[in-house]
C-alpha positions as CSV (number, residue, x, y, z in Angstrom):
1,X,177.5,105.9,86.3
2,X,177.2,108.5,89.0
3,X,178.3,107.4,92.5
4,X,175.7,108.1,95.2
5,X,176.5,105.9,98.0
6,X,179.4,103.3,98.0
7,X,181.8,102.4,95.0
8,X,180.4,103.3,91.6
9,X,180.5,99.3,90.6
10,X,178.0,98.7,93.5
11,X,175.5,101.0,91.8
12,X,172.6,99.5,89.6
13,X,170.2,101.1,87.4
14,X,167.7,98.5,88.3
15,X,166.7,98.8,91.8
16,X,167.6,96.0,94.5
17,X,164.5,95.1,96.7
18,X,165.0,94.3,100.2
19,X,162.5,93.3,103.1
20,X,163.1,94.3,106.5
21,X,160.1,93.2,109.0
22,X,157.9,92.6,106.0
23,X,158.4,96.3,104.8
24,X,159.7,96.7,101.2
25,X,162.7,99.0,100.6
26,X,164.4,99.6,97.2
27,X,168.1,100.6,96.7
28,X,170.5,100.9,93.8
29,X,173.3,99.8,96.0
30,X,174.3,96.0,95.9
31,X,176.6,96.3,98.9
32,X,174.9,97.4,101.9
33,X,176.2,97.3,105.7
34,X,174.3,96.3,108.5
35,X,174.4,100.0,109.7
36,X,173.2,101.0,106.4
37,X,170.3,98.4,106.3
38,X,169.3,99.6,110.1
39,X,169.3,103.4,108.8
40,X,167.2,102.6,105.9
41,X,164.7,100.8,108.1
42,X,164.8,103.4,110.7
43,X,165.8,101.1,113.3
44,X,167.3,102.4,116.5
45,X,170.7,101.6,117.5
46,X,169.7,100.9,120.9
47,X,171.3,98.0,123.1
48,X,169.5,96.2,125.8
49,X,172.1,95.4,128.6
50,X,172.0,94.0,132.2
51,X,173.7,95.7,135.0
52,X,173.5,94.0,138.1
53,X,170.3,92.3,136.9
54,X,168.6,95.6,135.9
55,X,167.8,96.2,132.3
56,X,169.5,99.3,131.0
57,X,169.3,100.8,127.5
58,X,172.8,101.7,125.9
59,X,172.9,104.0,122.9
60,X,176.8,103.2,121.9
61,X,178.5,100.4,120.3
62,X,180.8,100.2,123.2
63,X,180.9,101.3,126.9
64,X,183.8,102.3,129.1
65,X,184.6,100.7,132.7
66,X,183.6,104.3,134.2
67,X,180.5,104.5,132.2
68,X,179.5,101.3,133.4
69,X,180.1,101.9,137.0
70,X,177.8,105.2,136.7
71,X,175.2,103.0,135.3
72,X,175.6,100.4,138.2
73,X,175.9,102.8,141.2
74,X,174.9,106.4,139.6
75,X,178.4,107.9,140.1
76,X,181.9,106.8,139.7
77,X,184.4,108.0,142.1
78,X,188.0,107.2,141.1
79,X,189.5,107.5,144.4
80,X,192.1,105.3,146.3
81,X,189.9,104.1,149.1
82,X,187.2,102.9,146.7
83,X,187.4,99.9,144.6
84,X,185.3,98.7,141.6
85,X,185.3,95.2,140.0
86,X,183.3,93.8,137.2
87,X,182.7,91.0,134.8
88,X,180.5,90.8,131.7
89,X,179.1,87.8,129.9
90,X,177.1,87.2,126.6
91,X,179.2,89.8,124.7
92,X,179.8,90.1,120.8
93,X,182.6,88.0,119.1
94,X,185.1,90.7,120.1
95,X,184.9,90.2,123.8
96,X,182.4,87.5,124.8
97,X,183.2,87.4,128.4
98,X,185.8,88.4,130.9
99,X,186.8,90.6,133.8
100,X,186.1,94.4,133.1
101,X,189.0,96.6,134.5
102,X,189.6,100.3,134.9
103,X,190.7,102.1,131.6
104,X,189.0,99.1,129.6
105,X,186.3,99.7,127.0
106,X,184.5,96.7,125.5
107,X,181.7,96.3,122.7
108,X,178.1,95.7,123.7
109,X,175.6,93.6,122.2
110,X,171.7,93.0,123.1
111,X,171.3,91.2,126.4
112,X,174.9,91.4,127.3
113,X,175.3,90.9,131.2
114,X,177.5,93.1,133.4
115,X,177.8,92.4,137.0
116,X,179.6,95.1,139.3
117,X,180.7,95.6,142.6
118,X,181.8,98.7,144.6
119,X,183.9,98.3,147.9
120,X,185.0,101.2,150.4
121,X,188.4,100.2,151.6
122,X,187.9,102.7,154.8
């Protein structure tokens, strides 16, 4: 048996039929990941997140502290007189909720909530 996608033992001469949003797809692979299913169906990898109650679209599976501050305030200035704080909630199992700190990166999921503040210590 020729290896196409996945291990040879996951391939079948008889197609597996899968329905995604009522659309029929056929594959010879019996073990597909969620990413492979999304690609098969042409589904986007967009995440709808909320930053300070504003809806944002994020295209990566994780976000860094600096990237979040740019979404929240338009710019992230890493200066000693400017302090940023953030919390998050409704995250995926890897990081359900918590305090988001400089240098950290968290996984995102749809409808995840971020609250960010910026303080000038002048």
